[in-house]
C-alpha angles and dihedrals in degrees: 000000000000105000147045115327103240091218092062122090092254141106091291090048117126108266118240097235139005119238119262116268114276130196115252113232123198110232116230090241089055090067094053118119125216146143092283110034089157097054121133113272096023108154115237107174146345120217117196112226098185135255136283122210121219095256093050094047093050091052091045092049093050090048088055089049093250128135112251097187092116097049104117103143142051112246140209125216131217140174113222120203116194147155123273141146138267121236089267093049101257118142115261140146136249140181134220141173123259118187120185128191118234128229094026095126126227097310116121111262119236107242122228127187120208114194116201130226126243117325120173093179118072091210094065096063116122096248095056105032142044112243147114096297092053091046092051088051094050091049091054090049094046091062089064106281140118096243119198129186115190115215089205122220119317096015128090110014094334117118127242132021125321110255092221118213095003099137096189097058091043088053091049090051094049092047091050092049089055088053093046091047091052090056093045099046100075091057088052095051099261144092129214119234120228101242113079127205114206128198136150142159130246109326079010088060091059091044089050092054091047093048091048088055094049092049092049089051091055096252090146112041112214092032130085135179117256108161131015119195116162127171126214099340126177097233098149109050097161098038105035119005100047095042090050088059089066106034097052103260093111118056110254096231090049090050092053093051095046095044093050091049092041097049096044093049096042093050085069091055103032107021105236102167143002100223128018091237087070088065109020129056123234130306092017096060087066096056111020098093095045092050088062100050094111095255100087121084114232092251091059091049095049092053092055097053132073126253098242138050090231091060092050106047135050120249090254093057093043084060094046093053091050087052110021117199137159121004092358093053089047089053093051096044090047087064097034100077104070093113095044101099143086116254122206112270092247095054112112110214124188118176113202120202142143132228091218091056108128095176102052109016120226090244087077091063094044090053091049091050092050092051091049091049090051086063094052096263121134105214117185113225121207119193111199093203143266088275091061118088125196097283093042090052090069097039090056093044098045096077093056093044092052093047095049105042114096113266140164093240 
């Protein structure tokens, strides 16, 4: 539900191959002692993932369908492991990707955060596997930026299950990656600037909006929001995304995948049911929670789910989704306020979408723009057209994003 279908050839698509194993190096700062060694954003380790020269990266970007016109530098890749918090506030760890350009001198690098779309398999996260999300992050860095891609909780090397579509914990993990990267960068010959650009695709569009709100609210002292450019985000679950699953705007197979993922994940945060059979029909009730344990690639999951919501859910839960109340409504509303805030006057916001998107309908973006305008902002909305599906909406948006985000050059 609510993000890029992992089986589609998009940013959330399964990468063709994982990167070679790399040794984990403890960063000097990770050994520092202090009064709060378990504080959010504490750097634990930095794992070198190699380099990409300019020519190789250009070829890789073109193969992924991405524009390489801003690629000017070779880049180095690093997995950053750091401390953060679970949705209920308990200490945990997470991982993320940090990509730095080479030969940019001593000037602080403008940070850019790229938030990825739906991933059900931890092994496809940008810090542990080759794939379009990693390639996009490298392209942003190669323009002269410090590019970061959070894996989110429960993906990459993080423990536990991914709390899918929990905007709050995805925001926390993203903020804490910024903090950890700021600590890691000097040991890697770089420094992060203060003004952060934020982008993201699909689920990552929602995360990008929530991260922008948190930065504007001062959640990460030393950082401020400068540019916000999300693509195809599910900003309006109650009013646009969920209704679209029943009126044909969302592809039925996509709706099945997203709903199964969403309900099983949210049940751990907002108890929705005591047993899967209360929600899911046989034979899916006996398998659905195990399918979304983080260890199953999306292709394996899709083959074990039906093609229609009506075949997945009980009549009771079909009715609940048509008329959400109680814990279900709370779970939806908790993730429905990512555009309801006042940006600073100098923050540039562009919302990218596509009329042909059958994963995250365009109405999500219209609602987001309306909410932002209600707070005095002037977001620009770019519709990539009725001939652009969910994946294409990103590929068409990425060139402008890469050209317009601040960079050293």
